[in-house]
SERO-4910 file (N, C-alpha, C, O; in steps of 0.05 Angstrom, whole numbers):
BEGIN
 pado doro    nc1    nc2    nc3   cac1   cac2   cac3    cc1    cc2    cc3    oc1    oc2    oc3
  Unk    A   1939   2757   1117   1915   2754   1128   1920   2737   1157   1934   2717   1160
  Unk    A   1903   2753   1180   1910   2735   1201   1886   2702   1213   1869   2694   1197
  Unk    A   1888   2694   1230   1875   2676   1237   1847   2682   1234   1832   2667   1221
  Unk    A   1836   2708   1249   1802   2714   1251   1799   2725   1222   1778   2724   1209
  Unk    A   1823   2737   1212   1807   2735   1173   1799   2714   1160   1781   2710   1144
  Unk    A   1819   2699   1170   1812   2673   1153   1788   2655   1161   1773   2642   1147
  Unk    A   1789   2658   1183   1761   2648   1195   1727   2654   1185   1707   2641   1179
  Unk    A   1734   2682   1187   1714   2697   1172   1701   2689   1146   1678   2682   1143
  Unk    A   1725   2693   1126   1728   2686   1106   1715   2667   1096   1700   2669   1076
  Unk    A   1721   2637   1114   1709   2604   1111   1683   2610   1110   1667   2604   1092
  Unk    A   1677   2623   1137   1649   2617   1140   1631   2632   1119   1609   2621   1115
  Unk    A   1637   2656   1104   1632   2670   1091   1626   2650   1057   1605   2647   1045
  Unk    A   1651   2641   1051   1656   2623   1027   1642   2597   1026   1632   2589   1004
  Unk    A   1640   2585   1048   1630   2555   1054   1606   2560   1072   1609   2569   1095
  Unk    A   1581   2553   1060   1556   2555   1073   1551   2532   1095   1561   2510   1089
  Unk    A   1540   2532   1118   1546   2516   1135   1523   2496   1123   1504   2504   1111
  Unk    A   1530   2461   1130   1514   2448   1127   1485   2455   1147   1486   2467   1169
  Unk    A   1465   2445   1136   1438   2446   1153   1443   2432   1181   1437   2442   1202
  Unk    A   1451   2417   1178   1459   2395   1206   1473   2375   1196   1477   2366   1173
  Unk    A   1483   2369   1229   1509   2350   1225   1493   2318   1211   1502   2305   1192
  Unk    A   1475   2313   1223   1460   2287   1203   1475   2261   1220   1487   2265   1241
  Unk    A   1471   2235   1209   1484   2212   1221   1509   2198   1212   1524   2182   1222
  Unk    A   1509   2213   1182   1536   2216   1175   1560   2231   1191   1584   2224   1192
  Unk    A   1550   2248   1199   1577   2276   1208   1580   2288   1195   1566   2285   1175
  Unk    A   1598   2310   1194   1607   2329   1163   1628   2316   1156   1636   2324   1135
  Unk    A   1644   2293   1170   1667   2282   1157   1672   2254   1160   1663   2245   1181
  Unk    A   1683   2240   1147   1688   2208   1152   1696   2202   1185   1716   2216   1192
  Unk    A   1687   2188   1203   1693   2191   1223   1695   2206   1248   1708   2206   1269
  Unk    A   1669   2226   1231   1660   2259   1254   1638   2238   1272   1623   2221   1263
  Unk    A   1640   2244   1293   1623   2228   1325   1614   2259   1330   1594   2258   1345
  Unk    A   1620   2282   1324   1610   2303   1344   1584   2308   1335   1571   2300   1316
  Unk    A   1578   2323   1352   1547   2341   1353   1537   2365   1339   1517   2370   1326
  Unk    A   1563   2383   1348   1558   2413   1349   1552   2416   1319   1562   2401   1301
  Unk    A   1530   2440   1314   1540   2447   1284   1565   2460   1274   1582   2467   1289
  Unk    A   1566   2462   1249   1589   2460   1231   1602   2488   1245   1623   2488   1257
  Unk    A   1581   2517   1240   1585   2544   1248   1594   2542   1276   1614   2554   1284
  Unk    A   1579   2527   1290   1590   2525   1319   1610   2520   1327   1621   2534   1344
  Unk    A   1623   2495   1318   1652   2486   1312   1665   2502   1307   1678   2506   1328
  Unk    A   1674   2522   1287   1686   2553   1279   1685   2569   1295   1707   2579   1300
  Unk    A   1657   2579   1313   1666   2589   1331   1680   2579   1359   1686   2597   1376
  Unk    A   1684   2558   1363   1691   2548   1378   1725   2545   1382   1739   2549   1402
  Unk    A   1733   2534   1353   1760   2537   1342   1772   2563   1346   1797   2564   1349
  Unk    A   1756   2587   1345   1765   2608   1347   1770   2614   1371   1792   2624   1377
  Unk    A   1750   2610   1389   1749   2612   1421   1789   2604   1431   1807   2618   1440
  Unk    A   1786   2578   1425   1806   2558   1435   1839   2576   1415   1860   2578   1426
  Unk    A   1834   2586   1387   1858   2599   1383   1860   2623   1394   1882   2633   1395
  Unk    A   1847   2631   1399   1849   2659   1423   1858   2682   1410   1861   2677   1386
  Unk    A   1865   2707   1415   1864   2706   1445   1831   2715   1459   1824   2714   1482
  Unk    A   1819   2721   1439   1798   2729   1445   1781   2730   1419   1789   2721   1397
  Unk    A   1750   2746   1424   1731   2735   1398   1707   2764   1404   1688   2766   1420
  Unk    A   1716   2779   1388   1699   2801   1393   1673   2809   1370   1676   2797   1349
  Unk    A   1652   2825   1372   1632   2828   1342   1642   2836   1325   1640   2826   1303
  Unk    A   1659   2861   1332   1667   2878   1308   1696   2864   1291   1704   2875   1270
  Unk    A   1706   2844   1299   1724   2829   1287   1724   2799   1275   1739   2788   1258
  Unk    A   1695   2787   1294   1681   2764   1272   1649   2765   1275   1629   2754   1286
  Unk    A   1660   2788   1256   1624   2794   1256   1603   2773   1240   1580   2776   1233
  Unk    A   1621   2752   1237   1600   2728   1221   1599   2708   1252   1578   2701   1261
  Unk    A   1620   2703   1261   1617   2680   1285   1611   2690   1308   1607   2674   1326
  Unk    A   1608   2715   1313   1594   2722   1336   1569   2718   1345   1562   2712   1368
  Unk    A   1551   2723   1317   1514   2716   1324   1519   2680   1330   1501   2671   1345
  Unk    A   1533   2666   1325   1547   2638   1325   1545   2633   1351   1527   2619   1361
  Unk    A   1563   2645   1365   1574   2642   1390   1549   2646   1408   1542   2627   1422
  Unk    A   1540   2661   1409   1509   2678   1426   1492   2648   1419   1485   2633   1437
  Unk    A   1486   2643   1392   1464   2627   1379   1471   2597   1406   1453   2586   1418
  Unk    A   1493   2592   1410   1502   2561   1414   1519   2569   1435   1539   2555   1436
  Unk    A   1518   2587   1454   1535   2591   1477   1530   2566   1493   1549   2551   1498
  Unk    A   1506   2561   1501   1508   2532   1517   1516   2512   1511   1525   2496   1527
  Unk    A   1513   2509   1489   1531   2477   1477   1559   2484   1478   1572   2467   1489
  Unk    A   1572   2507   1469   1597   2516   1473   1608   2512   1499   1626   2497   1506
  Unk    A   1590   2531   1517   1604   2520   1545   1607   2496   1555   1622   2491   1574
  Unk    A   1590   2475   1539   1592   2453   1553   1618   2433   1542   1629   2414   1553
  Unk    A   1623   2444   1518   1645   2432   1505   1672   2443   1520   1691   2428   1524
  Unk    A   1673   2466   1527   1698   2482   1544   1704   2472   1571   1726   2471   1583
  Unk    A   1678   2465   1578   1680   2448   1610   1688   2421   1611   1694   2411   1633
  Unk    A   1690   2404   1582   1698   2374   1584   1727   2383   1576   1740   2364   1567
  Unk    A   1743   2409   1577   1766   2411   1573   1777   2426   1597   1801   2431   1599
  Unk    A   1762   2432   1613   1767   2445   1636   1775   2479   1628   1796   2492   1631
  Unk    A   1758   2482   1621   1755   2515   1608   1726   2532   1617   1704   2524   1626
  Unk    A   1733   2548   1614   1716   2569   1619   1704   2589   1604   1719   2608   1608
  Unk    A   1684   2597   1587   1682   2616   1569   1668   2640   1588   1648   2636   1601
  Unk    A   1684   2670   1586   1676   2686   1591   1666   2704   1563   1677   2705   1542
  Unk    A   1645   2714   1572   1628   2726   1544   1609   2755   1567   1596   2753   1588
  Unk    A   1617   2776   1551   1601   2793   1560   1594   2812   1535   1606   2828   1520
  Unk    A   1556   2797   1538   1544   2815   1518   1539   2841   1515   1530   2847   1493
  Unk    A   1541   2860   1534   1546   2884   1524   1571   2896   1519   1570   2917   1507
  Unk    A   1596   2887   1528   1617   2892   1518   1621   2881   1485   1636   2894   1470
  Unk    A   1611   2861   1478   1611   2847   1458   1643   2837   1456   1658   2845   1439
  Unk    A   1649   2819   1476   1673   2807   1471   1675   2783   1492   1665   2785   1515
  Unk    A   1687   2760   1484   1688   2732   1500   1718   2727   1492   1730   2735   1472
  Unk    A   1728   2711   1516   1751   2697   1511   1752   2666   1528   1730   2658   1535
  Unk    A   1767   2655   1532   1770   2628   1541   1788   2627   1565   1810   2638   1561
  Unk    A   1785   2617   1586   1807   2620   1612   1808   2594   1626   1791   2577   1621
  Unk    A   1823   2591   1639   1828   2557   1655   1803   2561   1677   1800   2582   1689
  Unk    A   1785   2535   1680   1767   2537   1701   1773   2534   1726   1791   2519   1730
  Unk    A   1763   2545   1745   1772   2548   1768   1763   2514   1783   1739   2507   1785
  Unk    A   1783   2498   1792   1772   2466   1795   1775   2465   1819   1765   2445   1829
  Unk    A   1785   2481   1835   1791   2479   1864   1818   2466   1872   1841   2474   1867
  Unk    A   1809   2441   1888   1828   2417   1889   1840   2402   1872   1862   2392   1877
  Unk    A   1825   2400   1850   1829   2377   1822   1847   2384   1809   1847   2407   1799
  Unk    A   1866   2366   1807   1892   2368   1785   1884   2359   1761   1876   2337   1753
  Unk    A   1889   2381   1747   1871   2378   1717   1890   2392   1695   1902   2413   1702
  Unk    A   1895   2384   1671   1914   2389   1655   1916   2411   1648   1899   2415   1631
  Unk    A   1933   2435   1651   1927   2463   1634   1936   2468   1598   1958   2467   1587
  Unk    A   1912   2472   1591   1909   2468   1562   1914   2504   1550   1909   2509   1527
  Unk    A   1924   2522   1566   1922   2540   1556   1951   2554   1562   1961   2553   1585
  Unk    A   1963   2567   1539   1988   2570   1537   1992   2598   1565   1969   2605   1573
  Unk    A   2010   2610   1578   2008   2626   1589   2035   2648   1585   2057   2638   1590
  Unk    A   2035   2669   1579   2062   2683   1577   2066   2708   1593   2050   2727   1591
  Unk    A   2096   2709   1613   2095   2718   1628   2094   2749   1631   2100   2760   1610
  Unk    A   2090   2762   1645   2093   2789   1641   2115   2805   1657   2113   2809   1681
  Unk    A   2140   2817   1636   2144   2837   1657   2138   2852   1669   2113   2855   1671
  Unk    A   2157   2872   1688   2150   2901   1695   2137   2916   1679   2115   2926   1684
  Unk    A   2154   2918   1652   2143   2938   1639   2119   2933   1624   2107   2953   1614
  Unk    A   2109   2909   1620   2089   2894   1613   2060   2902   1633   2037   2908   1629
  Unk    A   2070   2900   1647   2045   2903   1676   2040   2932   1676   2017   2940   1677
  Unk    A   2060   2950   1673   2054   2980   1678   2042   2990   1650   2025   3007   1645
  Unk    A   2054   2975   1637   2038   2986   1605   2003   2969   1604   1986   2981   1591
  Unk    A   1998   2949   1615   1970   2936   1620   1957   2955   1638   1933   2960   1636
  Unk    A   1974   2968   1659   1960   2987   1680   1947   3006   1663   1922   3008   1661
  Unk    A   1967   3024   1650   1961   3049   1637   1939   3047   1612   1931   3067   1601
  Unk    A   1932   3024   1605   1911   3020   1583   1889   3013   1596   1867   3017   1586
  Unk    A   1891   3003   1616   1864   2996   1636   1850   3026   1651   1827   3032   1660
  Unk    A   1871   3039   1649   1867   3070   1666   1855   3080   1638   1834   3092   1641
  Unk    A   1861   3078   1618   1849   3100   1593   1816   3083   1585   1796   3094   1577
  Unk    A   1821   3060   1588   1801   3047   1587   1778   3052   1605   1755   3050   1599
  Unk    A   1787   3061   1632   1763   3068   1654   1755   3099   1653   1734   3110   1660
  Unk    A   1783   3113   1642   1772   3141   1634   1749   3150   1598   1730   3166   1596
  Unk    A   1761   3137   1583   1741   3136   1561   1717   3125   1566   1698   3136   1554
  Unk    A   1711   3102   1582   1682   3095   1589   1665   3108   1606   1641   3105   1606
  Unk    A   1680   3127   1624   1668   3150   1644   1653   3171   1624   1631   3181   1625
  Unk    A   1677   3176   1605   1667   3196   1579   1644   3191   1561   1631   3208   1549
  Unk    A   1639   3156   1558   1633   3147   1536   1643   3159   1514   1628   3173   1500
  Unk    A   1671   3155   1507   1689   3149   1488   1706   3125   1477   1705   3105   1491
  Unk    A   1716   3124   1464   1734   3108   1453   1757   3107   1466   1766   3129   1471
  Unk    A   1774   3081   1474   1789   3085   1485   1816   3087   1468   1828   3066   1467
  Unk    A   1826   3105   1456   1842   3111   1435   1872   3114   1455   1873   3122   1479
  Unk    A   1892   3106   1440   1913   3121   1448   1939   3123   1426   1932   3116   1403
  Unk    A   1964   3130   1430   1976   3135   1412   2006   3123   1422   2011   3125   1446
  Unk    A   2025   3109   1404   2046   3100   1411   2065   3122   1423   2079   3116   1442
  Unk    A   2068   3149   1413   2087   3159   1424   2072   3169   1458   2086   3178   1477
  Unk    A   2044   3165   1460   2038   3179   1483   2042   3164   1503   2047   3173   1526
  Unk    A   2040   3136   1496   2055   3109   1514   2077   3111   1525   2079   3107   1549
  Unk    A   2101   3119   1508   2125   3121   1512   2126   3160   1531   2147   3164   1544
  Unk    A   2112   3174   1530   2102   3197   1545   2101   3191   1579   2113   3199   1599
  Unk    A   2074   3167   1573   2068   3167   1606   2089   3149   1614   2099   3158   1635
  Unk    A   2098   3132   1609   2111   3107   1618   2145   3115   1620   2162   3098   1627
  Unk    A   2149   3134   1614   2180   3153   1614   2190   3148   1648   2213   3142   1654
  Unk    A   2167   3151   1667   2165   3161   1686   2182   3130   1704   2197   3132   1723
  Unk    A   2175   3109   1691   2196   3081   1696   2224   3082   1682   2236   3061   1683
  Unk    A   2235   3100   1671   2250   3098   1658   2276   3098   1680   2276   3114   1698
  Unk    A   2295   3081   1676   2321   3077   1700   2336   3116   1695   2336   3134   1679
  Unk    A   2347   3108   1718   2356   3139   1720   2373   3143   1697   2381   3124   1683
  Unk    A   2382   3172   1691   2398   3177   1675   2425   3165   1682   2433   3161   1705
  Unk    A   2440   3160   1656   2469   3146   1655   2467   3119   1649   2488   3105   1649
  Unk    A   2442   3109   1644   2433   3077   1650   2427   3071   1624   2433   3091   1610
  Unk    A   2417   3049   1606   2412   3038   1592   2387   3053   1582   2365   3048   1592
  Unk    A   2389   3070   1565   2356   3082   1560   2348   3064   1532   2326   3053   1529
  Unk    A   2362   3064   1521   2361   3043   1491   2348   3026   1498   2328   3019   1485
  Unk    A   2359   3008   1532   2348   2987   1528   2318   2989   1544   2302   2971   1547
  Unk    A   2316   3007   1549   2288   3010   1569   2263   3016   1531   2245   3000   1526
  Unk    A   2267   3032   1519   2254   3037   1493   2249   3015   1485   2227   3011   1476
  Unk    A   2272   2990   1486   2271   2968   1468   2247   2952   1480   2225   2950   1469
  Unk    A   2253   2945   1499   2227   2937   1528   2195   2947   1525   2175   2934   1528
  Unk    A   2196   2972   1519   2170   2981   1514   2160   2980   1489   2137   2980   1481
  Unk    A   2181   2979   1475   2165   2980   1449   2164   2945   1440   2161   2939   1417
  Unk    A   2167   2923   1461   2158   2901   1457   2141   2893   1467   2129   2874   1457
  Unk    A   2133   2903   1491   2117   2898   1518   2087   2914   1488   2067   2902   1481
  Unk    A   2092   2935   1481   2069   2947   1459   2056   2925   1439   2033   2917   1438
  Unk    A   2077   2920   1427   2080   2895   1398   2067   2874   1414   2054   2859   1399
  Unk    A   2066   2870   1434   2052   2845   1457   2040   2846   1456   2028   2828   1444
  Unk    A   2023   2872   1469   1997   2882   1466   1972   2876   1444   1949   2868   1447
  Unk    A   1990   2886   1416   1981   2886   1391   1975   2846   1383   1954   2834   1381
  Unk    A   1998   2835   1381   1987   2806   1380   1966   2792   1402   1954   2771   1400
  Unk    A   1967   2806   1419   1941   2797   1436   1920   2807   1435   1904   2801   1453
  Unk    A   1912   2827   1409   1897   2840   1410   1886   2862   1439   1863   2872   1442
  Unk    A   1905   2864   1451   1892   2881   1473   1896   2912   1455   1877   2927   1454
  Unk    A   1916   2917   1444   1911   2943   1430   1914   2935   1402   1931   2922   1389
  Unk    A   1887   2950   1394   1877   2939   1366   1882   2968   1342   1872   2990   1344
  Unk    A   1895   2961   1327   1905   2985   1302   1875   2997   1294   1855   2984   1286
  Unk    A   1878   3025   1298   1853   3035   1283   1867   3048   1246   1888   3059   1239
  Unk    A   1841   3038   1231   1853   3037   1204   1858   3066   1183   1842   3085   1182
  Unk    A   1868   3065   1177   1880   3092   1172   1889   3119   1184   1885   3142   1177
  Unk    A   1904   3106   1209   1903   3124   1233   1929   3114   1240   1927   3096   1258
  Unk    A   1959   3119   1231   1983   3100   1239   1991   3120   1263   1995   3144   1266
  Unk    A   1993   3096   1277   2005   3098   1306   1986   3105   1325   1994   3111   1348
  Unk    A   1961   3104   1321   1935   3100   1335   1923   3074   1343   1915   3060   1324
  Unk    A   1921   3066   1364   1906   3044   1368   1880   3041   1390   1882   3055   1411
  Unk    A   1867   3032   1388   1839   3023   1406   1847   3003   1431   1858   2981   1428
  Unk    A   1839   3016   1459   1846   2988   1475   1818   2971   1476   1795   2980   1480
  Unk    A   1826   2947   1470   1805   2925   1466   1784   2924   1502   1797   2924   1523
  Unk    A   1759   2923   1503   1742   2930   1526   1747   2897   1541   1736   2888   1561
  Unk    A   1767   2882   1521   1773   2859   1537   1783   2864   1563   1773   2852   1582
  Unk    A   1808   2887   1565   1815   2884   1590   1794   2892   1608   1804   2887   1630
  Unk    A   1767   2904   1613   1761   2909   1637   1750   2880   1638   1739   2878   1660
  Unk    A   1746   2859   1625   1743   2833   1640   1764   2820   1651   1759   2804   1669
  Unk    A   1792   2824   1643   1817   2814   1658   1818   2826   1679   1822   2811   1698
  Unk    A   1815   2853   1686   1819   2875   1709   1800   2892   1718   1794   2913   1707
  Unk    A   1790   2880   1743   1770   2899   1758   1782   2918   1758   1804   2924   1748
  Unk    A   1759   2938   1775   1767   2967   1787   1785   2967   1804   1803   2984   1805
  Unk    A   1781   2940   1827   1800   2930   1846   1822   2929   1840   1841   2942   1850
  Unk    A   1825   2906   1819   1852   2901   1812   1868   2926   1804   1890   2929   1813
  Unk    A   1859   2941   1791   1877   2967   1780   1882   2988   1802   1900   3004   1800
  Unk    A   1864   2988   1824   1871   3010   1846   1893   2988   1862   1907   3004   1876
  Unk    A   1902   2965   1866   1912   2948   1883   1946   2950   1863   1968   2957   1872
  Unk    A   1940   2944   1839   1960   2953   1827   1981   2970   1820   2005   2969   1814
  Unk    A   1954   2994   1823   1974   3018   1821   1985   3028   1846   1999   3048   1845
  Unk    A   1981   3020   1862   1992   3023   1888   2019   3012   1890   2040   3024   1892
  Unk    A   2012   2985   1888   2041   2970   1878   2065   2990   1868   2084   2996   1882
  Unk    A   2061   3002   1839   2074   3020   1820   2085   3039   1835   2109   3044   1838
  Unk    A   2063   3052   1846   2074   3084   1854   2085   3075   1882   2101   3092   1889
  Unk    A   2084   3056   1902   2107   3047   1918   2134   3037   1906   2155   3037   1919
  Unk    A   2131   3029   1882   2156   3023   1867   2175   3049   1852   2199   3048   1849
  Unk    A   2156   3071   1843   2170   3097   1838   2176   3110   1864   2199   3118   1863
  Unk    A   2165   3116   1887   2166   3124   1914   2191   3110   1933   2202   3123   1950
  Unk    A   2196   3084   1929   2221   3071   1949   2243   3074   1941   2247   3090   1923
  Unk    A   2262   3059   1951   2294   3061   1938   2297   3039   1918   2320   3037   1910
  Unk    A   2275   3017   1905   2278   2997   1896   2285   3006   1870   2273   3027   1864
  Unk    A   2300   2998   1853   2295   3008   1825   2295   2984   1804   2302   2961   1807
  Unk    A   2281   3000   1776   2271   2988   1758   2279   2958   1755   2262   2941   1751
  Unk    A   2309   2952   1758   2314   2931   1759   2306   2911   1781   2308   2887   1774
  Unk    A   2299   2915   1805   2293   2904   1824   2262   2898   1815   2254   2875   1816
  Unk    A   2250   2916   1807   2221   2908   1801   2225   2882   1784   2217   2859   1790
  Unk    A   2238   2889   1762   2234   2869   1737   2244   2841   1750   2240   2820   1739
  Unk    A   2257   2843   1773   2267   2813   1781   2241   2805   1795   2239   2781   1798
  Unk    A   2220   2818   1805   2194   2816   1818   2174   2810   1799   2151   2814   1804
  Unk    A   2183   2799   1773   2158   2789   1749   2135   2769   1763   2138   2756   1784
  Unk    A   2117   2770   1749   2096   2758   1761   2081   2746   1731   2089   2759   1712
  Unk    A   2064   2727   1725   2038   2719   1712   2028   2736   1713   2005   2737   1704
***
């Protein structure tokens, strides 16, 4: 059982107190958020995202307590990103300008393969949205699409496959790719990607990778230019 399932099970099995009250929810509690709102806040901080389908019990709590939860996150220099139409939400570092603020959220560097995979998934999401469909991909399909980035023949093909599989697993772990029950090897692309990458971002990133393919630089050169 993962964290998301455990949180929803806890909500279902433990009815929320009607109010916090003067005594708090536990000894020494000085908080003011209702019980379920705190659970929603914890889920957001645990990340990487929250959505109405995977968090059916906590999602309406988030919508109801949005203002209070936003305030708590701001106290930590964090920002709530919430899309009611897509029914997804996540937390990111707030843009604090020149203020020197602590960084609470962990970041994971993206390799070249991670980046082109994300671009491929974002494009698939856009295509599916234009057709009014779910963005569904297969692992074999991803391997075929990204084969253009494979090193020239005679180099480490097995190593490239290993890196691509690792990138796919990273997308699964971060809920960018969500498995479809009863359909092995098929996954749905999370609409969260639409919030992370705008159409302009996709166009700019796509131009960079087309340049990599057309230019004299190798994949190893591209990997050396990894970014966050």
